[in-house]
C-alpha positions as CSV (number, residue, x, y, z in Angstrom):
1,M,141.8,126.1,-11.1
2,E,141.1,129.6,-12.4
3,I,138.6,128.3,-14.9
4,D,136.8,126.3,-12.2
5,A,136.7,129.3,-9.9
6,I,135.2,131.5,-12.7
7,N,132.6,128.8,-13.5
8,D,131.7,128.7,-9.8
9,W,131.7,132.5,-9.5
10,R,129.5,133.5,-12.5
11,P,126.3,131.7,-11.3
12,T,126.7,133.4,-7.9
13,V,127.0,136.8,-9.5
14,I,124.0,136.1,-11.7
15,A,122.0,134.9,-8.7
16,V,122.9,138.0,-6.7
17,K,121.9,140.3,-9.6
18,C,118.6,138.5,-10.0
19,I,117.9,138.8,-6.3
20,M,118.8,142.5,-6.3
21,S,116.6,143.2,-9.3
22,I,113.7,141.3,-7.6
23,N,114.2,143.3,-4.4
24,N,114.1,146.6,-6.5
25,N,110.9,145.5,-8.2
26,L,109.3,144.7,-4.9
27,E,110.3,148.0,-3.4
28,V,108.9,149.9,-6.5
29,A,105.7,147.8,-6.3
30,A,105.4,148.5,-2.6
31,T,105.7,152.3,-3.1
32,P,102.3,154.0,-3.2
C-alpha cells in the first residue's frame, strides 16, 4: 500500500510545483 500511495502522491506534488512555478512566472510577467 505504501508504494501505491507514493506513486499516487508524486504526480500530485509535481503538478502543484508546476502550478506554483506557472503562477510565479505570471506574477513576474504582470509586474511592470
